[in-house]
Rosetta silent file (secondary structure, phi, psi, omega in degrees, C-alpha in Angstrom):
SEQUENCE: MKSPEVIDALGALAHEYRLAIYRLLVERGPDGMPAGVIGDRIGLVPSSLTFHLQALQRAGLIRQTRASRQLIYSADFGVMNGLVGYLTDNCCAAGGRGCDPACAPA
SCORE:     score description
SCORE:     0.000 S_00000001
   1 L     0.000  152.447  176.370   37.273   37.487  109.421 S_00000001
   2 L  -102.254  159.569 -175.494   36.316   35.335  106.508 S_00000001
   3 H   -51.339  -46.017 -179.572   38.051   32.099  105.514 S_00000001
   4 H   -60.394  -37.479  178.192   40.096   33.575  102.605 S_00000001
   5 H   -66.969  -40.438  178.865   41.533   36.288  104.887 S_00000001
   6 H   -63.872  -43.700  179.307   42.379   33.721  107.549 S_00000001
   7 H   -62.363  -41.884  177.650   44.096   31.495  104.978 S_00000001
   8 H   -62.633  -44.090 -178.838   46.133   34.471  103.707 S_00000001
   9 H   -65.114  -47.058  179.922   47.154   35.451  107.249 S_00000001
  10 H   -65.580  -36.714  176.861   48.108   31.939  108.280 S_00000001
  11 H   -63.075  -40.452  179.072   49.980   31.445  105.005 S_00000001
  12 H   -66.453  -35.030 -179.044   51.969   34.630  105.603 S_00000001
  13 H   -80.675  -10.026 -176.228   52.857   33.507  109.120 S_00000001
  14 L   -83.540   47.115  176.513   53.919   30.046  107.941 S_00000001
  15 L  -148.794  138.147 -174.544   57.538   31.066  107.488 S_00000001
  16 H   -54.180  -48.902 -177.118   60.256   31.277  110.109 S_00000001
  17 H   -71.001  -41.108 -179.656   61.326   34.875  109.362 S_00000001
  18 H   -66.015  -39.293  177.182   57.821   36.267  108.882 S_00000001
  19 H   -64.206  -41.255  177.972   56.664   34.687  112.115 S_00000001
  20 H   -64.218  -42.004  177.623   59.686   36.144  113.922 S_00000001
  21 H   -62.101  -46.730 -177.697   59.029   39.587  112.435 S_00000001
  22 H   -62.967  -44.773  178.766   55.373   39.447  113.398 S_00000001
  23 H   -62.604  -38.700  176.883   56.090   38.344  116.955 S_00000001
  24 H   -61.905  -43.897 -179.821   58.661   41.134  117.283 S_00000001
  25 H   -69.777  -35.689  175.841   56.122   43.718  116.108 S_00000001
  26 H   -64.657  -42.667  178.231   53.418   42.363  118.420 S_00000001
  27 H   -61.600  -39.655 -177.378   55.883   42.595  121.300 S_00000001
  28 H   -67.407  -33.435  179.204   56.765   46.175  120.336 S_00000001
  29 L    94.131 -169.594 -172.979   53.140   47.317  120.413 S_00000001
  30 L   -65.421  -20.576  179.718   51.283   49.957  118.419 S_00000001
  31 L   -68.788  -24.800  178.122   54.303   52.278  118.083 S_00000001
  32 L    73.043 -163.805 -172.657   55.956   49.795  115.750 S_00000001
  33 E  -155.270  141.685  176.354   59.566   49.677  114.699 S_00000001
  34 E   -64.246  148.977 -178.495   61.693   51.017  111.834 S_00000001
  35 H   -55.506  -42.472 -179.156   62.498   48.537  109.078 S_00000001
  36 H   -60.964  -37.944  178.865   66.242   48.760  109.744 S_00000001
  37 H   -68.990  -40.316  177.328   65.814   47.813  113.383 S_00000001
  38 H   -59.782  -47.579  179.724   63.613   44.873  112.420 S_00000001
  39 H   -58.891  -42.650  178.688   66.270   43.685  109.974 S_00000001
  40 H   -63.401  -44.449 -177.600   68.994   43.981  112.592 S_00000001
  41 H   -67.355  -38.562 -177.037   66.997   42.088  115.206 S_00000001
  42 H   -86.920  -25.228 -179.816   65.936   39.299  112.862 S_00000001
  43 L    87.372   40.081 -179.919   69.216   39.163  110.943 S_00000001
  44 L  -117.253  143.064  173.645   67.954   39.875  107.435 S_00000001
  45 L   -73.668  155.939 -174.476   69.486   41.962  104.671 S_00000001
  46 H   -52.527  -41.462 -178.001   67.223   44.775  103.384 S_00000001
  47 H   -65.293  -41.596  177.728   66.098   43.007  100.192 S_00000001
  48 H   -68.648  -40.790  178.900   65.014   39.870  102.072 S_00000001
  49 H   -59.845  -45.798  179.768   63.415   41.929  104.824 S_00000001
  50 H   -58.131  -43.889  178.728   61.369   43.885  102.278 S_00000001
  51 H   -56.889  -47.254 -177.400   60.125   40.645  100.715 S_00000001
  52 H   -72.643  -38.398  177.144   58.918   39.311  104.071 S_00000001
  53 H   -63.548  -40.025  178.949   57.424   42.616  105.238 S_00000001
  54 H   -64.679  -37.520  177.771   55.461   42.892  101.997 S_00000001
  55 H   -63.457  -42.963  178.256   54.049   39.386  102.466 S_00000001
  56 H   -67.014  -37.160 -179.824   52.855   40.285  105.972 S_00000001
  57 H   -69.156  -43.163  178.124   51.461   43.581  104.719 S_00000001
  58 H   -60.578  -33.818  179.275   49.555   41.949  101.819 S_00000001
  59 L   -78.526   -5.540  178.240   47.982   39.555  104.321 S_00000001
  60 L    82.754    8.084 -175.404   46.833   42.560  106.366 S_00000001
  61 L   -80.356  -25.886 -178.738   48.821   41.577  109.446 S_00000001
  62 E  -131.797  160.353  176.775   51.028   44.669  109.598 S_00000001
  63 E  -117.002  154.477  177.453   50.816   48.360  108.750 S_00000001
  64 E  -123.326  131.600  173.296   53.415   50.641  107.259 S_00000001
  65 E  -130.702  159.275  179.594   53.780   54.343  108.039 S_00000001
  66 E  -110.766  131.486  173.859   56.437   56.833  107.046 S_00000001
  67 E  -124.020   99.873 -175.207   58.243   58.991  109.579 S_00000001
  68 L    61.387 -115.786 -179.465   60.511   61.335  107.660 S_00000001
  69 L   -98.755    1.565 -177.683   62.790   58.962  105.720 S_00000001
  70 E  -100.315  145.563  170.733   62.046   55.862  107.790 S_00000001
  71 E   -98.045  124.923 -179.508   59.410   53.216  107.202 S_00000001
  72 E  -107.666  129.999  179.212   57.797   52.176  110.473 S_00000001
  73 E  -113.380  140.827  177.372   56.026   48.836  110.664 S_00000001
  74 E  -143.189  154.319  177.236   53.513   47.816  113.321 S_00000001
  75 E   -71.725  143.250  172.953   51.205   44.892  113.902 S_00000001
  76 L   -90.665  101.065 -173.257   47.546   45.428  113.088 S_00000001
  77 H   -70.114  -26.555  174.777   46.061   44.317  116.385 S_00000001
  78 H   -64.140  -42.777  177.825   42.503   44.347  115.054 S_00000001
  79 H   -67.533  -41.549  179.023   43.450   41.785  112.420 S_00000001
  80 H   -59.727  -46.248 -179.988   45.401   39.774  114.991 S_00000001
  81 H   -66.312  -35.140  176.465   42.391   39.682  117.319 S_00000001
  82 H   -65.063  -39.372  178.984   40.120   38.781  114.402 S_00000001
  83 H   -65.576  -48.287  178.759   42.389   35.877  113.478 S_00000001
  84 H   -62.743  -40.235  178.263   42.511   34.546  117.040 S_00000001
  85 H   -62.439  -41.490  177.861   38.753   35.057  117.317 S_00000001
  86 H   -61.310  -44.076 -177.280   38.162   33.100  114.122 S_00000001
  87 H   -69.525  -26.534 -175.889   40.315   30.232  115.357 S_00000001
  88 H  -112.497    7.859 -173.922   38.605   30.092  118.754 S_00000001
  89 L   -53.684  -44.564 -177.374   35.074   31.138  117.764 S_00000001
  90 L  -108.843   32.368 -176.805   33.470   27.767  118.403 S_00000001
  91 L   -54.509  122.237  176.098   35.852   26.634  121.099 S_00000001
  92 L    60.710   15.668 -176.205   34.501   23.572  122.905 S_00000001
  93 H   -67.397  -29.407 -177.957   31.022   24.186  121.421 S_00000001
  94 H   -67.604  -25.236  178.939   30.534   20.546  120.408 S_00000001
  95 H   -82.043   -6.880  177.767   30.660   19.532  124.062 S_00000001
  96 L    78.200    3.307 -176.362   27.781   21.904  124.861 S_00000001
  97 L  -104.775   -8.303 -173.845   29.720   23.636  127.627 S_00000001
  98 L    74.532 -164.534 -177.736   31.227   26.576  125.761 S_00000001
  99 L   -74.658  108.590  172.079   34.769   27.630  126.515 S_00000001
 100 L   -92.248  173.692 -176.408   35.963   25.911  129.632 S_00000001
 101 L   -56.808  -24.762 -177.710   39.412   26.688  131.081 S_00000001
 102 L   -69.693  -28.185 -176.817   41.041   23.968  128.964 S_00000001
 103 L  -127.055   16.340  176.172   40.288   25.705  125.678 S_00000001
 104 L   -75.563  131.503  178.257   39.748   29.374  126.609 S_00000001
 105 L   -61.095  142.496 -179.467   42.114   31.637  124.651 S_00000001
 106 L   -70.968    0.000    0.000   44.826   33.183  126.826 S_00000001
């Protein structure tokens, strides 16, 4: 990932509801979840939910697919891994030891 993409992703996640939505979708896995179920779980009305889902989608963090009349949202795990990789790319490099257990990503 490049810095502008990372800034967009982190900016999208810097909100209580968007972070909760994203964590819920990561927990759910690649199958994703219908928008209505996300709204019920997070406690958002449809108009607010749409606003937050669109912000996550614009940042590239989630995908949207249509199944009949439902919109299914899922986390984009490639983008998630790219973001974590960007944040940990030079982990502990200044100490000359590389990633030791104290700073190795989980």
